[in-house]
C-alpha positions as CSV (number, residue, x, y, z in Angstrom):
1,X,256.1,125.9,143.7
2,X,258.8,126.0,141.4
3,X,262.4,124.9,142.4
4,X,263.6,128.7,143.0
5,X,260.8,129.4,145.2
6,X,261.8,126.3,147.5
7,X,265.1,127.7,147.4
8,X,263.9,131.2,148.4
9,X,261.9,129.6,151.0
10,X,264.7,127.6,152.4
11,X,266.9,130.8,152.5
12,X,264.2,132.6,154.6
13,X,264.2,129.6,156.9
14,X,268.0,129.2,157.3
15,X,268.3,133.0,157.9
16,X,265.7,133.2,160.4
17,X,268.1,131.4,162.8
18,X,270.5,133.1,165.0
19,X,274.0,134.1,163.3
20,X,273.3,131.9,160.1
21,X,274.5,133.6,157.0
22,X,274.6,132.8,153.4
23,X,277.4,131.8,150.9
24,X,278.5,129.3,148.5
25,X,280.1,125.8,148.9
26,X,283.0,125.1,147.1
27,X,280.8,124.7,143.7
28,X,279.3,127.9,143.8
29,X,275.8,126.3,145.1
30,X,274.3,128.3,147.8
31,X,274.7,127.4,151.3
32,X,274.2,128.7,154.8
33,X,276.5,128.6,157.6
34,X,276.4,129.2,161.3
35,X,279.9,130.4,162.2
36,X,282.1,128.3,160.1
37,X,279.8,125.2,159.9
38,X,277.8,124.7,157.1
39,X,274.1,124.1,158.1
40,X,272.6,123.5,155.0
41,X,274.0,123.7,151.4
42,X,271.8,123.3,148.0
43,X,273.1,120.8,145.0
44,X,272.1,120.6,141.8
45,X,274.9,118.1,140.9
46,X,274.4,115.4,143.5
47,X,272.4,113.5,142.4
48,X,272.9,114.5,139.0
49,X,270.1,116.7,137.5
50,X,268.2,116.8,140.6
51,X,267.8,119.6,142.7
52,X,268.2,119.4,146.7
53,X,269.4,120.4,149.9
54,X,271.6,118.7,152.3
55,X,271.6,119.1,156.2
56,X,273.1,117.3,159.1
57,X,270.9,115.2,161.0
58,X,270.5,113.2,164.4
59,X,272.3,110.0,164.3
60,X,269.7,107.1,162.6
61,X,267.8,109.8,161.0
62,X,269.2,109.7,157.6
63,X,268.6,106.0,157.3
64,X,265.1,105.7,158.4
65,X,264.0,108.6,156.1
66,X,266.1,107.3,153.4
67,X,264.1,103.9,154.1
68,X,261.1,105.3,154.5
69,X,260.6,107.7,151.7
70,X,263.4,107.2,149.2
71,X,261.6,109.6,146.5
72,X,262.1,112.3,148.9
73,X,265.4,112.0,151.1
74,X,268.8,110.4,150.0
75,X,272.1,109.9,151.6
76,X,274.4,112.6,150.0
77,X,278.0,111.7,149.0
78,X,279.5,114.3,151.1
79,X,279.0,116.5,153.9
80,X,279.0,114.3,156.9
81,X,278.1,110.6,158.0
82,X,274.7,111.9,159.4
83,X,273.4,114.1,156.7
84,X,270.4,113.6,155.0
85,X,269.5,115.1,151.4
86,X,266.1,116.3,150.3
87,X,264.7,116.9,146.8
88,X,263.3,120.0,146.2
89,X,261.9,118.6,142.6
90,X,259.2,117.0,144.3
91,X,256.5,118.1,146.7
92,X,258.4,119.5,150.0
93,X,256.6,119.3,153.5
94,X,257.8,122.7,154.8
95,X,256.9,121.8,158.2
96,X,259.1,118.9,158.2
97,X,262.0,120.8,156.6
98,X,261.7,123.6,159.4
99,X,262.0,120.9,161.8
100,X,265.1,119.4,160.0
101,X,266.8,122.5,159.9
102,X,266.3,123.5,163.1
103,X,267.6,120.1,163.9
104,X,270.7,120.5,161.9
105,X,270.9,124.0,163.9
106,X,270.7,122.3,167.4
107,X,273.6,119.7,166.1
108,X,276.2,122.2,165.0
109,X,275.6,125.6,166.4
110,X,277.4,126.5,169.8
111,X,275.4,125.9,172.8
112,X,274.7,129.4,173.3
113,X,273.0,129.9,170.2
114,X,270.8,127.0,170.6
115,X,270.0,128.2,174.0
116,X,268.9,131.9,172.2
117,X,267.0,129.6,169.6
118,X,265.2,128.1,172.6
119,X,264.3,131.2,174.3
120,X,262.5,132.6,171.1
């Protein structure tokens, strides 16, 4: 799977969640938001020369993931204290990515939308 295919798959996953819309971040890279809060953003600048995405994660998850698998996960320089970065230029576990994105959604989406997600 190419990095462009990975981005397309990530896009489809994000847009499948209630009220998520696509836009760009401050650097013109793809980002997906729920209302005015960023859920996922692509980065090709941090770390330099590597394609990745960043997503909010439950407290402690970033530390555990980056310690266990630093070749797949990293601590992004921006986004938020508990955000985790996921490299897209290595083999990607899409079931795990779905879990990360849905967990991030649950963290930032309004309760009403989280309830809708739970009903589906």
